[in-house]
Z-matrix of the N, CA and C atoms (Angstrom, degrees):
N
C 1 1.458
C 2 1.537 1 109.78
N 3 1.329 2 116.11 1 -44.02
C 4 1.446 3 119.44 2 -178.03
C 5 1.527 4 111.79 3 -62.15
N 6 1.347 5 116.19 4 -44.26
C 7 1.457 6 120.82 5 -179.73
C 8 1.542 7 111.17 6 -64.98
N 9 1.314 8 113.90 7 -39.70
C 10 1.477 9 119.13 8 179.04
C 11 1.550 10 110.38 9 -64.99
N 12 1.324 11 116.18 10 -39.41
C 13 1.464 12 120.63 11 179.60
C 14 1.520 13 109.97 12 -66.15
N 15 1.324 14 117.64 13 -42.50
C 16 1.448 15 120.93 14 -179.74
C 17 1.531 16 110.70 15 -64.60
N 18 1.336 17 116.20 16 -42.26
C 19 1.442 18 121.16 17 179.33
C 20 1.533 19 110.24 18 -63.51
N 21 1.322 20 117.28 19 -39.16
C 22 1.446 21 122.05 20 -179.87
C 23 1.526 22 110.25 21 -66.04
N 24 1.340 23 117.04 22 -41.74
C 25 1.457 24 120.85 23 -178.46
C 26 1.536 25 110.81 24 -66.70
N 27 1.326 26 117.51 25 -36.95
C 28 1.452 27 121.77 26 -175.62
C 29 1.510 28 114.36 27 -83.38
N 30 1.322 29 117.89 28 -13.91
C 31 1.468 30 121.78 29 -175.45
C 32 1.534 31 110.21 30 -68.16
N 33 1.308 32 115.32 31 142.10
C 34 1.468 33 119.88 32 -178.60
C 35 1.533 34 111.27 33 -74.39
N 36 1.306 35 117.19 34 -24.83
C 37 1.447 36 120.03 35 -179.69
C 38 1.537 37 112.43 36 -74.09
N 39 1.327 38 116.28 37 -10.89
C 40 1.453 39 121.63 38 179.63
C 41 1.527 40 108.06 39 -84.67
N 42 1.320 41 116.41 40 79.34
C 43 1.472 42 120.93 41 -174.35
C 44 1.516 43 110.10 42 -81.08
N 45 1.336 44 113.92 43 161.18
C 46 1.456 45 118.55 44 -174.64
C 47 1.537 46 112.22 45 -87.38
N 48 1.322 47 115.43 46 73.09
C 49 1.443 48 119.28 47 171.23
C 50 1.508 49 108.29 48 -91.17
N 51 1.317 50 117.89 49 168.04
C 52 1.462 51 118.97 50 -177.63
C 53 1.506 52 112.37 51 -61.19
N 54 1.342 53 116.11 52 -36.36
C 55 1.474 54 120.15 53 -179.43
C 56 1.535 55 109.15 54 -67.97
N 57 1.309 56 116.99 55 -43.04
C 58 1.445 57 121.18 56 -178.40
C 59 1.517 58 112.57 57 -70.93
N 60 1.304 59 117.82 58 -29.76
C 61 1.467 60 120.30 59 178.62
C 62 1.537 61 111.59 60 -63.30
N 63 1.326 62 116.01 61 -39.32
C 64 1.463 63 120.86 62 178.42
C 65 1.551 64 107.37 63 -64.94
N 66 1.302 65 116.54 64 -47.10
C 67 1.467 66 120.87 65 -179.63
C 68 1.521 67 110.27 66 -63.83
N 69 1.305 68 116.21 67 -38.97
C 70 1.472 69 121.81 68 -179.63
C 71 1.544 70 111.28 69 -63.55
N 72 1.351 71 115.66 70 -41.35
C 73 1.454 72 119.53 71 178.32
C 74 1.525 73 111.23 72 -63.29
N 75 1.332 74 115.82 73 -41.24
C 76 1.467 75 119.89 74 177.52
C 77 1.513 76 111.51 75 -62.03
N 78 1.346 77 116.21 76 -43.50
C 79 1.469 78 120.51 77 179.43
C 80 1.532 79 111.79 78 -63.96
N 81 1.336 80 116.05 79 -41.13
C 82 1.469 81 119.58 80 179.51
C 83 1.542 82 110.51 81 -64.61
N 84 1.329 83 116.03 82 -41.96
C 85 1.468 84 120.40 83 178.64
C 86 1.517 85 110.30 84 -62.11
N 87 1.362 86 115.32 85 -42.86
C 88 1.456 87 119.73 86 178.32
C 89 1.522 88 111.38 87 -62.03
N 90 1.321 89 117.04 88 -43.48
C 91 1.461 90 120.88 89 -176.55
C 92 1.540 91 110.86 90 -68.18
N 93 1.337 92 116.07 91 -38.50
C 94 1.465 93 118.20 92 178.16
C 95 1.521 94 110.76 93 -63.03
N 96 1.341 95 115.82 94 -38.87
C 97 1.434 96 118.69 95 -175.96
C 98 1.532 97 112.54 96 -73.16
N 99 1.342 98 116.60 97 -39.32
C 100 1.471 99 120.38 98 -171.78
C 101 1.502 100 114.76 99 -112.23
N 102 1.337 101 117.82 100 9.11
C 103 1.466 102 121.45 101 -172.26
C 104 1.526 103 111.86 102 -57.53
N 105 1.291 104 119.02 103 -46.04
C 106 1.466 105 121.36 104 -172.11
C 107 1.516 106 113.80 105 -104.30
N 108 1.348 107 116.37 106 17.49
C 109 1.458 108 118.37 107 -178.24
C 110 1.528 109 110.59 108 -85.07
N 111 1.295 110 116.06 109 141.35
C 112 1.448 111 121.32 110 176.67
C 113 1.518 112 108.48 111 -105.11
N 114 1.334 113 116.61 112 175.35
C 115 1.465 114 119.26 113 178.83
C 116 1.509 115 110.35 114 -61.29
N 117 1.352 116 116.34 115 -37.41
C 118 1.451 117 120.43 116 179.80
C 119 1.516 118 111.67 117 -60.82
N 120 1.356 119 116.22 118 -43.61
C 121 1.478 120 119.97 119 179.37
C 122 1.515 121 110.77 120 -61.98
N 123 1.307 122 117.16 121 -39.92
C 124 1.456 123 120.22 122 -179.34
C 125 1.538 124 110.39 123 -67.09
N 126 1.327 125 116.44 124 -41.14
C 127 1.454 126 119.92 125 179.51
C 128 1.542 127 110.57 126 -64.14
N 129 1.346 128 116.49 127 -41.63
C 130 1.456 129 121.50 128 179.45
C 131 1.518 130 111.56 129 -63.58
N 132 1.351 131 117.55 130 -43.12
C 133 1.460 132 120.79 131 -178.97
C 134 1.524 133 109.96 132 -68.15
N 135 1.343 134 116.86 133 -38.38
C 136 1.475 135 118.30 134 176.82
C 137 1.509 136 112.27 135 -65.20
N 138 1.336 137 116.21 136 -36.76
C 139 1.454 138 120.87 137 178.63
C 140 1.537 139 111.14 138 -66.66
N 141 1.333 140 115.57 139 -39.33
C 142 1.471 141 119.88 140 177.30
C 143 1.524 142 110.67 141 -62.43
N 144 1.339 143 115.76 142 -42.20
C 145 1.460 144 120.40 143 179.95
C 146 1.520 145 110.70 144 -63.80
N 147 1.350 146 116.07 145 -41.83
C 148 1.474 147 120.46 146 177.82
C 149 1.526 148 110.92 147 -62.77
N 150 1.311 149 117.20 148 -42.08
C 151 1.457 150 121.11 149 179.18
C 152 1.505 151 111.26 150 -63.16
N 153 1.334 152 117.74 151 -39.40
C 154 1.473 153 120.81 152 177.09
C 155 1.522 154 110.60 153 -62.00
N 156 1.333 155 116.35 154 -44.18
C 157 1.449 156 119.53 155 -179.37
C 158 1.513 157 111.57 156 -63.71
N 159 1.348 158 115.18 157 -43.81
C 160 1.496 159 118.77 158 -179.31
C 161 1.511 160 112.62 159 -67.48
N 162 1.343 161 117.86 160 -28.83
C 163 1.459 162 119.63 161 -177.03
C 164 1.508 163 112.63 162 -84.32
N 165 1.313 164 116.78 163 -6.06
C 166 1.479 165 119.19 164 179.43
C 167 1.538 166 108.96 165 -69.71
N 168 1.312 167 116.24 166 141.12
C 169 1.479 168 118.92 167 179.00
C 170 1.509 169 109.90 168 -66.50
N 171 1.350 170 117.96 169 146.69
C 172 1.469 171 119.84 170 179.80
C 173 1.520 172 110.81 171 -64.36
N 174 1.276 173 115.01 172 147.32
C 175 1.449 174 120.17 173 -178.60
C 176 1.529 175 108.87 174 -74.81
N 177 1.313 176 116.36 175 143.78
C 178 1.441 177 120.41 176 179.25
C 179 1.518 178 109.23 177 -74.26
N 180 1.298 179 115.15 178 117.56
C 181 1.480 180 119.43 179 178.43
C 182 1.496 181 107.07 180 -120.15
N 183 1.295 182 117.45 181 128.60
C 184 1.436 183 121.55 182 -179.89
C 185 1.521 184 108.55 183 -95.39
N 186 1.321 185 117.19 184 95.80
C 187 1.465 186 121.76 185 -175.93
C 188 1.504 187 111.81 186 -76.81
N 189 1.331 188 117.94 187 -18.49
C 190 1.456 189 119.96 188 -175.84
C 191 1.554 190 109.20 189 -64.74
N 192 1.298 191 117.27 190 -39.67
C 193 1.468 192 119.46 191 179.75
C 194 1.527 193 110.98 192 -64.96
N 195 1.335 194 115.74 193 -40.78
C 196 1.441 195 119.72 194 -179.05
C 197 1.521 196 109.95 195 -66.55
N 198 1.338 197 116.73 196 -41.44
C 199 1.463 198 118.73 197 -178.15
C 200 1.548 199 110.40 198 -67.70
N 201 1.343 200 117.21 199 -36.68
C 202 1.440 201 120.09 200 176.84
C 203 1.516 202 110.28 201 -61.48
N 204 1.331 203 116.97 202 -41.53
C 205 1.443 204 121.67 203 -179.98
C 206 1.516 205 111.34 204 -63.74
N 207 1.316 206 116.25 205 -46.49
C 208 1.487 207 119.29 206 -174.67
C 209 1.528 208 112.49 207 -78.47
N 210 1.324 209 118.42 208 -22.43
C 211 1.476 210 119.87 209 178.44
C 212 1.495 211 112.45 210 -65.29
N 213 1.339 212 116.41 211 -27.07
C 214 1.444 213 119.79 212 -178.12
C 215 1.532 214 113.62 213 -79.68
N 216 1.320 215 117.32 214 -8.50
C 217 1.466 216 120.58 215 -175.61
C 218 1.522 217 109.67 216 -121.39
N 219 1.300 218 116.00 217 140.58
C 220 1.459 219 120.21 218 175.38
C 221 1.534 220 107.73 219 -104.86
N 222 1.304 221 116.23 220 117.37
C 223 1.474 222 120.45 221 -178.41
C 224 1.510 223 109.90 222 -95.05
């Protein structure tokens, strides 16, 4: 993705129309953020995100209401 984005930015056919300027800004922002990241960095950040999700407390779900609702119906 990074190589493709660089190639797109440098191509001469990518003229500065209003539509392309918006796309160009997004590409530049993406490149600045991920330019120097390696596969290891990406794996570590994904692992951190997974750990955050797993460490979140479980959401309070009231199953008694659901069971009362479904007990009245025969599916």
